[in-house]
Structures are given as C-alpha cells and as structure tokens.
C-alpha positions in Angstrom: -45.7 -76.2 140.3 -45.0 -77.0 144.0 -46.7 -78.9 146.6 -46.4 -76.9 149.7 -43.9 -79.4 151.5 -41.4 -77.3 152.8 -37.7 -78.6 152.0 -35.8 -76.7 154.0 -35.8 -73.5 156.6 -33.2 -71.3 154.6 -32.0 -67.8 155.8 -31.9 -64.4 154.0 -27.9 -63.4 154.1 -28.3 -60.1 152.2 -30.9 -57.6 150.5 -29.7 -55.4 148.0 -32.0 -52.5 147.0 -32.4 -51.8 143.5 -33.9 -48.9 141.5 -37.6 -50.9 141.1 -36.8 -54.1 142.9 -34.7 -56.0 145.3 -32.0 -58.7 145.1 -32.0 -61.1 147.9 -29.2 -63.5 148.7 -30.6 -66.7 150.5 -28.8 -69.6 152.1 -30.2 -73.1 151.1 -27.9 -76.2 150.7 -30.7 -78.5 149.8 -32.8 -76.3 147.6 -29.6 -75.0 145.6 -28.2 -78.7 145.0 -28.1 -78.8 141.3 -30.1 -75.5 141.0 -28.8 -73.4 138.0 -29.6 -69.9 136.4 -33.2 -69.7 135.5 -34.6 -72.4 137.9 -37.5 -72.0 140.1 -37.5 -72.1 143.9 -40.6 -70.9 146.5 -39.6 -68.4 149.1 -42.3 -68.3 151.6 -44.6 -69.3 149.0 -43.5 -66.8 146.4 -42.1 -68.4 143.1 -38.7 -66.8 142.5 -36.2 -67.1 139.4 -32.6 -68.1 140.4 -30.0 -65.5 139.2 -26.9 -67.0 140.6 -25.8 -69.9 142.8 -22.6 -70.7 144.6 -21.5 -72.4 148.3 -25.1 -73.5 149.2 -26.7 -69.9 148.3 -28.8 -68.5 145.5 -29.7 -65.0 144.4 -33.0 -63.8 143.2 -34.5 -60.4 142.0 -37.9 -59.6 143.5 -39.8 -56.8 141.3 -41.5 -54.0 143.1 -45.0 -55.6 142.6 -44.0 -58.8 144.3 -42.6 -56.9 147.4 -45.8 -54.9 147.6 -48.4 -57.7 147.4 -46.3 -60.5 149.4 -44.4 -60.3 152.6 -41.2 -60.4 151.1 -40.8 -56.9 151.6 -40.6 -57.2 155.3 -37.5 -59.6 154.8 -34.3 -58.3 156.3 -30.9 -60.0 156.6 -31.1 -63.0 159.2 -34.9 -63.6 158.5 -35.8 -67.3 158.3 -37.6 -68.3 155.1 -39.5 -71.5 153.6 -37.8 -73.1 150.6 -39.1 -75.4 148.1 -38.2 -76.6 144.7 -40.8 -77.6 142.1 -42.2 -81.0 142.1 -40.5 -83.2 139.2 -43.0 -84.9 137.0 -43.9 -88.1 138.3 -43.2 -86.9 142.0 -45.2 -87.3 145.0 -47.9 -84.6 145.4 -47.6 -84.5 149.2 -49.5 -81.4 149.9 -51.6 -79.8 147.0 -51.2 -78.0 143.9 -49.4 -74.8 144.6 -48.4 -72.3 141.9 -46.2 -69.9 143.8 -48.5 -67.0 143.0 -49.5 -65.2 146.0 -53.1 -64.3 146.4 -52.9 -61.8 149.3 -51.4 -61.6 152.5 -52.8 -62.4 156.2 -51.7 -61.6 159.7 -51.1 -64.1 162.6 -54.0 -63.2 164.9 -53.2 -65.6 167.9 -51.7 -68.9 168.6 -53.3 -71.4 171.0 -50.8 -74.0 172.2 -51.8 -77.7 173.0 -50.0 -80.5 174.1 -49.1 -82.1 170.6 -50.1 -79.5 168.3 -50.9 -75.6 168.0 -54.0 -74.0 166.7 -53.1 -70.5 164.7 -55.6 -67.9 163.7 -55.0 -65.8 160.7 -56.5 -62.7 159.5 -58.4 -63.4 155.8 -58.8 -60.6 153.0 -62.2 -60.2 152.3 -61.8 -61.0 148.4 -60.4 -64.3 149.5 -62.9 -65.5 151.7 -65.1 -67.2 149.1 -62.1 -69.6 148.2 -61.5 -70.7 151.9 -63.6 -73.6 153.0 -63.5 -75.9 156.0 -61.3 -78.9 155.5 -60.1 -77.4 152.5 -56.6 -76.4 151.4 -54.6 -73.2 151.7 -51.0 -72.2 151.4 -49.6 -70.1 154.4 -46.0 -68.8 153.6 -45.7 -71.8 151.2 -46.9 -74.3 153.7 -50.0 -76.5 152.3 -52.4 -76.6 155.1 -55.6 -77.8 155.9 -58.3 -75.4 157.2 -59.9 -76.1 160.3 -62.5 -73.0 160.5 -63.5 -71.0 158.0 -65.1 -67.4 158.8 -65.7 -64.6 156.9 -62.5 -62.5 158.1 -60.4 -65.3 159.4 -59.4 -69.0 159.3 -57.5 -71.5 161.8 -54.9 -74.0 161.1 -53.5 -76.6 163.3 -50.0 -77.1 163.3 -48.1 -80.4 164.1 -44.8 -80.4 165.9 -42.9 -81.0 162.6 -44.5 -78.0 160.6 -43.5 -75.9 164.2 -40.0 -77.1 164.0 -39.1 -77.0 160.3 -40.8 -73.9 158.8 -41.5 -70.4 159.6 -44.7 -70.7 161.0 -43.2 -72.0 164.4 -41.7 -68.6 164.9 -44.4 -66.4 163.7 -46.0 -64.2 166.3 -49.1 -62.2 166.4 -49.2 -59.2 164.1 -46.5 -61.2 161.6 -47.8 -61.0 157.9 -47.9 -64.3 156.2 -48.3 -65.1 152.5 -51.5 -66.6 151.3 -52.4 -68.7 148.2 -55.6 -70.1 147.9 -56.6 -73.5 146.1 -56.2 -72.7 142.4 -58.9 -75.3 141.3 -61.5 -73.3 143.3 -60.8 -70.1 140.9 -61.2 -72.2 138.0 -64.3 -73.7 139.1 -65.6 -70.1 139.8 -64.5 -68.8 136.5 -65.9 -71.6 134.6 -69.6 -71.6 136.5 -69.2 -67.5 135.9 -69.0 -68.2 132.0 -71.7 -70.6 131.9 -74.1 -68.5 134.2 -73.8 -65.9 131.2 -75.4 -68.4 129.1 -77.8 -70.8 130.4 -78.2 -70.9 134.2 -80.7 -73.8 134.3 -80.1 -77.0 132.3 -83.6 -78.3 132.6 -84.9 -75.1 131.0 -82.7 -76.0 128.1 -84.0 -79.5 127.7 -87.8 -78.0 128.1 -87.0 -75.7 125.3 -85.5 -78.8 123.1 -82.0 -77.3 123.6 -78.8 -79.4 124.4 -77.7 -78.3 128.0 -74.2 -79.5 127.0 -72.9 -77.6 123.7 -70.4 -79.5 121.9 -71.9 -82.7 122.8 -73.0 -85.9 120.5 -76.5 -84.9 120.9 -76.0 -81.2 119.9 -73.9 -82.5 116.9 -77.1 -84.4 116.0 -75.3 -88.0 116.7 -76.4 -90.5 119.0 -74.6 -90.4 122.5 -74.6 -94.2 123.0 
C-alpha cells in the first residue's frame, strides 16, 4: 500500500521492448536504497515489481495490459517519473490509501497559475465520475491530492509549490496524459450498498414486517442485544 506522497522524482534511463511487455530501467537512488528483487515501487502511481537493482537504478517489467491502461506506455528514455516505496507498517499515512492500481487515465486540460499555487484542470473518464467528489481524495500520477471542483467530465486540483517542484505535475502540459486512481473506499462502499440493495432496500420496511434489518445481529439470532 502507498500513500501518494512522492519520495523522489526519478528518470527513465532505458526502455527495452519485449514480446508482450516492456522492461524499464529507472534511476531513483532514494527508492532503491535497500530495495531488492520482488519489492514494489510505484512509478507514476503504478505499482511495479523490482526485477534488478544496482547503482541507484532498478528495472521493472510492464505487461502490455498495464501499458495500454496507464500512461506508462508514453514514457521514453529521459522521461521524469514520480517514485514511491510502499508504506511501512506503523508509518504515517501522509496522503490517503493508494493501491497503485490505476483506474484510468485523464488528460491535463488547462493550467491556471497563481502567486503561490496553480489550479490544474484534468479530464475525467465517465466511468470514474461517481467516485470523485469535492474535497475528496484522488491520485494523479501517484500524487495524493484533494479535489477542488468535481464535474461530470473533469475535476480540478490545486498544486502547492512543493508539489510543482518535486513531482511530474509541475512539468505536465495541456494534452499530456496522467494516471488516475480513485479512492478505493468509495468503490467498496458502492459494492456493499449494491449487494444490500439486492436484498432489502428499506430497513424500516423490514422492521414493519417483523424482520431484522441487520442479518447476523444479536436480534436476528434471538439474543438480547443489550
């Protein structure tokens, strides 16, 4: 699990096309410190498995499906990337829960600079609209951010100078693709509510019919809930 707090702005040093994948070599002295084969590192928000490490670099294989569903397929030698190691158990959750499983890609629509920050407008795939809410969390290229405005086909984010200087979002221009991961809690809630709607939609109607609205509770088992 990641938190969306980028540790390092890395660089793609080589891209090797394979039969049904690509092997990336990336420079990242911070994230490779102590890293070994099989470890996970998030690259622009995509969780990748380390194959080899050495001299501040690591390699990772990216399958065709990931290349197609994320913006990693657009990376070339010299591209900058956001890098983050998984959060250690007991560590601080500085951003929000990030899985490293990209839900889709958006496109930078426009940038509006201000004196101390910058508002960035990002296009939003229609299938992700219901998961994005004002003041909610979203991951953009691996960066945990707060949604300023949420519309049907776009959202906006406000970037502080630190984010602009230390992540790829400071360099992205209108038309550039970005990886998007919505808050996984929203997806779990949707699934749970969907399962419940298939049974009883109104807890009050269950009570009126003499049924317990919460199956598996003490009352349903004939026990006194007190």
